[in-house]
Backbone as CSV, one residue per row, in Angstrom:
resi,resn,N_x,N_y,N_z,CA_x,CA_y,CA_z,C_x,C_y,C_z
1,MET,53.007,4.157,-24.990,52.093,3.025,-24.695,50.533,3.827,-24.670
2,ASN,49.605,3.232,-25.149,48.344,3.843,-25.019,47.633,3.005,-23.605
3,HIS,46.754,3.735,-22.867,46.376,3.125,-21.816,44.812,2.448,-22.132
4,VAL,44.688,1.454,-21.901,43.297,0.524,-22.077,42.443,0.949,-21.157
5,THR,41.284,1.894,-21.237,40.476,2.279,-20.372,39.293,1.182,-20.093
6,ARG,38.579,1.282,-19.017,37.462,0.517,-18.841,36.547,0.497,-20.312
7,ASP,36.206,1.463,-20.663,35.069,1.457,-21.929,36.095,0.807,-23.305
8,HIS,37.459,1.106,-23.141,38.168,0.174,-24.313,37.932,-1.119,-23.929
9,ALA,37.953,-1.684,-22.620,38.143,-2.985,-22.223,36.692,-3.551,-22.595
10,ARG,35.749,-2.871,-22.271,34.348,-3.370,-22.720,33.985,-3.773,-24.306
11,LEU,34.574,-2.519,-24.991,34.567,-2.590,-26.424,35.198,-4.126,-26.853
12,ILE,36.354,-4.163,-26.442,37.200,-5.350,-26.663,36.697,-6.554,-26.476
13,VAL,35.936,-6.709,-25.141,35.202,-7.870,-24.752,34.015,-8.145,-25.802
14,ALA,33.400,-7.049,-26.531,32.119,-7.122,-27.179,32.965,-7.778,-28.426
15,ILE,34.101,-7.115,-29.112,34.815,-7.696,-30.205,35.008,-9.070,-30.223
16,VAL,35.358,-9.525,-29.192,35.722,-10.964,-28.894,34.556,-11.794,-28.879
17,GLU,33.499,-11.242,-28.418,32.237,-11.933,-28.462,31.824,-12.133,-29.741
18,ARG,32.011,-11.015,-30.692,31.422,-11.132,-31.957,32.142,-12.066,-32.727
19,ALA,33.728,-11.938,-32.330,34.492,-13.031,-33.270,34.002,-14.556,-32.910
20,GLY,33.794,-14.811,-31.745,33.271,-16.045,-31.445,31.787,-16.553,-31.980
21,LEU,30.973,-15.623,-32.063,29.809,-15.805,-32.798,30.052,-16.199,-34.218
22,LEU,31.317,-15.387,-34.971,31.580,-15.709,-36.055,32.553,-16.927,-36.492
23,GLY,32.555,-17.780,-35.345,33.409,-18.939,-35.392,35.065,-18.653,-35.701
24,LEU,35.418,-17.400,-35.227,36.672,-16.986,-35.238,37.790,-17.528,-34.117
25,HIS,37.036,-18.049,-33.183,38.192,-18.608,-31.990,37.019,-19.493,-31.072
26,SER,37.687,-20.381,-30.664,37.111,-21.474,-29.823,36.840,-20.941,-28.230
27,THR,36.124,-21.439,-27.535,36.092,-20.962,-26.143,37.610,-21.014,-25.522
28,GLU,38.355,-21.962,-25.837,39.493,-22.026,-25.393,40.484,-21.133,-25.775
29,GLN,40.150,-20.368,-26.808,41.089,-19.391,-27.505,40.544,-17.758,-26.902
30,ARG,39.425,-17.826,-26.537,38.994,-16.540,-26.241,39.871,-15.616,-25.335
31,SER,40.348,-16.174,-24.427,41.442,-15.277,-23.483,42.758,-14.888,-24.249
32,SER,42.913,-15.709,-25.336,44.422,-15.295,-26.210,43.931,-14.063,-27.158
33,LEU,42.666,-14.408,-27.809,42.141,-13.215,-28.517,42.048,-11.897,-27.738
34,LEU,41.422,-12.016,-26.627,41.362,-10.880,-25.703,42.648,-10.161,-25.453
35,MET,43.603,-10.983,-24.967,44.931,-10.462,-24.642,45.661,-9.835,-26.231
36,ASP,45.602,-10.516,-27.288,46.111,-10.051,-28.489,45.555,-8.585,-28.807
37,LEU,44.143,-8.490,-28.654,43.669,-7.155,-29.016,44.017,-6.080,-27.806
38,ASN,43.888,-6.574,-26.872,44.418,-5.572,-25.770,45.850,-5.166,-25.960
39,ALA,46.712,-5.877,-26.323,48.257,-5.660,-26.581,48.291,-4.955,-27.688
40,CYS,47.425,-5.178,-28.844,47.672,-4.440,-30.126,47.441,-3.143,-29.859
41,HIS,45.990,-2.831,-29.170,45.743,-1.376,-28.887,46.436,-0.747,-28.046
42,ALA,47.181,-1.255,-27.091,47.869,-0.589,-26.121,49.391,-0.221,-26.305
43,ASN,49.804,-1.219,-27.395,51.290,-1.087,-27.802,51.460,-0.516,-29.024
44,GLY,50.821,0.593,-29.356,51.484,1.123,-30.986,50.449,1.142,-31.855
45,CYS,49.415,0.159,-31.838,48.437,0.095,-32.913,47.073,0.361,-32.508
46,ILE,47.013,1.805,-32.135,45.761,1.731,-31.613,44.543,1.645,-32.405
47,LEU,43.764,0.919,-32.135,42.538,0.437,-32.783,41.230,1.484,-32.701
48,ASP,40.528,1.378,-33.934,39.227,2.194,-33.881,38.258,1.200,-33.363
49,LEU,38.235,0.852,-31.977,37.287,-0.227,-31.352,36.027,-0.275,-31.882
50,HIS,35.339,0.969,-31.959,33.975,1.181,-32.154,33.849,0.769,-33.832
51,GLY,34.585,1.296,-34.579,34.602,0.892,-36.074,34.741,-0.438,-36.290
52,LEU,35.775,-1.094,-35.747,35.673,-2.619,-35.619,34.655,-3.468,-35.278
53,LEU,33.996,-2.854,-34.011,32.865,-3.727,-33.725,31.851,-3.452,-34.784
54,ARG,31.698,-2.428,-35.337,30.446,-2.159,-36.268,30.794,-2.555,-37.705
55,SER,32.190,-2.998,-38.106,32.518,-3.220,-39.429,31.865,-4.419,-39.964
56,GLY,31.865,-4.511,-41.407,31.316,-5.503,-42.148,32.054,-6.736,-41.542
57,GLU,31.382,-7.817,-41.929,31.981,-9.100,-41.743,33.310,-9.367,-42.153
58,SER,33.459,-9.015,-43.515,34.644,-9.314,-44.185,35.913,-8.382,-43.400
59,ASP,35.584,-7.173,-43.502,36.747,-6.431,-42.688,37.144,-6.860,-41.215
60,PHE,36.029,-7.218,-40.623,36.062,-7.691,-39.163,36.941,-8.903,-39.326
61,LYS,36.523,-9.988,-40.132,37.291,-11.203,-39.934,38.856,-10.916,-40.378
62,GLN,39.219,-10.143,-41.593,40.437,-9.944,-41.831,41.320,-9.300,-40.919
63,ASP,40.681,-8.305,-39.882,41.527,-7.408,-39.024,41.773,-8.461,-37.872
64,ILE,40.654,-9.357,-37.616,40.986,-10.288,-36.298,42.017,-11.327,-36.627
65,ALA,41.776,-12.056,-37.613,42.870,-12.631,-38.359,44.175,-12.264,-38.452
66,GLY,44.306,-11.030,-39.112,45.769,-10.447,-39.228,46.142,-10.129,-37.982
67,ILE,45.401,-9.726,-36.765,46.063,-9.350,-35.865,46.705,-10.474,-34.942
68,GLN,45.949,-11.549,-34.944,46.128,-12.883,-34.487,47.492,-13.508,-34.914
69,ARG,47.552,-13.166,-36.576,48.675,-13.662,-37.337,49.879,-12.818,-37.001
70,HIS,49.813,-11.712,-37.037,50.900,-10.777,-37.062,51.517,-10.242,-35.591
71,ILE,50.879,-10.336,-34.399,51.324,-9.913,-33.039,52.224,-10.953,-32.687
72,ASN,53.299,-10.196,-32.033,54.406,-10.845,-31.303,53.890,-10.862,-29.866
73,ARG,53.350,-12.131,-29.384,53.028,-12.270,-28.082,53.926,-12.155,-26.944
74,GLU,55.296,-12.270,-27.283,56.487,-12.062,-26.294,56.617,-10.489,-26.056
75,ALA,56.599,-9.745,-27.203,56.765,-8.433,-26.847,55.306,-7.501,-26.930
76,GLY,54.176,-8.266,-27.273,52.809,-7.590,-26.894,52.689,-6.434,-28.078
77,MET,53.373,-6.715,-29.533,53.316,-5.667,-30.342,53.328,-6.476,-31.824
78,MET,52.528,-5.654,-32.823,52.475,-6.055,-34.129,53.840,-6.071,-34.660
79,GLU,54.189,-7.046,-35.455,55.547,-7.245,-35.733,55.636,-7.143,-37.318
80,SER,56.763,-6.789,-37.982,57.016,-6.559,-39.399,57.077,-7.787,-39.933
81,ALA,56.746,-8.110,-41.211,57.212,-9.226,-41.995,57.377,-8.907,-43.481
82,GLU,58.378,-9.911,-43.914,58.890,-9.675,-45.314,57.801,-9.976,-46.235
83,VAL,57.459,-9.337,-47.182,56.748,-9.403,-48.020,57.222,-9.340,-49.630
84,TYR,56.937,-10.141,-50.756,57.433,-10.036,-51.976,56.459,-9.322,-52.849
85,ASP,57.150,-8.405,-53.365,56.334,-7.342,-54.555,56.396,-7.957,-55.754
86,PRO,55.477,-8.764,-56.435,55.801,-9.166,-57.875,55.935,-8.142,-58.815
87,ASN,55.470,-7.342,-58.620,55.700,-5.972,-59.796,56.991,-5.580,-59.788
88,THR,57.902,-5.465,-58.647,59.193,-4.926,-58.698,60.400,-6.163,-58.465
89,GLY,59.847,-7.166,-57.982,60.798,-8.369,-57.686,61.670,-7.909,-56.601
90,LYS,61.179,-7.348,-55.794,61.799,-7.091,-54.501,61.079,-7.456,-53.347
91,ARG,61.714,-7.673,-52.392,61.332,-7.924,-50.836,61.336,-6.677,-50.116
92,SER,60.374,-6.638,-49.131,60.435,-5.337,-48.378,59.643,-5.774,-47.067
93,SER,59.938,-4.927,-46.002,59.515,-5.073,-44.589,58.402,-4.354,-44.275
94,VAL,57.263,-4.888,-44.072,55.798,-4.235,-43.903,55.398,-4.658,-42.562
95,THR,54.561,-3.649,-41.871,53.933,-3.966,-40.704,52.522,-4.125,-40.969
96,PHE,51.676,-5.189,-40.637,50.393,-5.499,-40.714,49.607,-4.091,-39.974
97,THR,48.704,-3.587,-40.782,47.712,-2.483,-40.288,46.427,-3.020,-40.505
98,PRO,45.813,-3.114,-39.235,44.396,-3.411,-39.328,43.426,-2.383,-40.046
99,CYS,42.304,-2.753,-40.950,41.492,-1.866,-41.745,41.103,-0.570,-40.456
100,TYR,40.951,-1.021,-39.525,40.455,-0.229,-38.160,41.359,0.063,-37.346
101,ALA,42.459,0.556,-37.842,43.695,1.169,-36.895,43.374,2.571,-36.860
102,ALA,43.049,3.109,-35.821,42.705,4.626,-35.494,44.188,5.445,-35.987
103,VAL,44.994,4.855,-35.775,46.429,5.525,-36.004,47.221,4.709,-36.956
104,VAL,47.535,5.274,-38.253,48.122,4.232,-39.227,49.730,4.498,-38.711
105,GLN,50.198,5.587,-38.482,51.518,5.695,-38.397,51.916,5.242,-36.895
106,LYS,53.138,4.372,-36.901,53.425,3.566,-35.775,54.276,4.568,-35.202
107,ARG,53.937,4.587,-33.731,54.811,5.634,-32.737,56.356,5.088,-32.608
108,ARG,57.152,5.897,-32.688,58.734,5.335,-32.141,58.813,5.552,-30.714
109,PRO,59.508,4.468,-30.093,59.862,4.665,-28.524,60.602,6.041,-28.290
110,GLY,60.357,6.745,-27.350,60.915,7.771,-27.095,60.425,9.209,-27.893
111,ARG,59.541,9.085,-28.586,58.913,10.195,-29.027,57.578,10.460,-28.652
112,THR,57.332,11.678,-28.380,55.833,12.079,-27.834,54.857,12.443,-29.096
113,GLY,53.704,12.516,-29.017,52.644,12.812,-29.909,52.604,11.698,-30.982
114,ARG,51.907,12.022,-31.780,51.458,11.112,-32.956,52.108,11.291,-34.174
């Protein structure tokens, strides 16, 4: 688990405020997005919070929507999804990784380091 520092928390609040200005959540949904971003960052998908906050509108919207769509709110972690590859005709399991994930490789429980 990654510790969410006060600086991280301030950046997450700024990201949520930007998302609100772009119409990505209502006032009622603000706390939900705040918790989603905290959980994502703290539980295995460490975000480049500075990069996300400064990202272009398209990448920003894609990451916010993807995090909201793919977070398991009970476990507080990003979950895998079955996807179909039209090139191979096969299904595979993938985990959504935001454009501004600081660590692309998912940490496994019980392992130290990255």
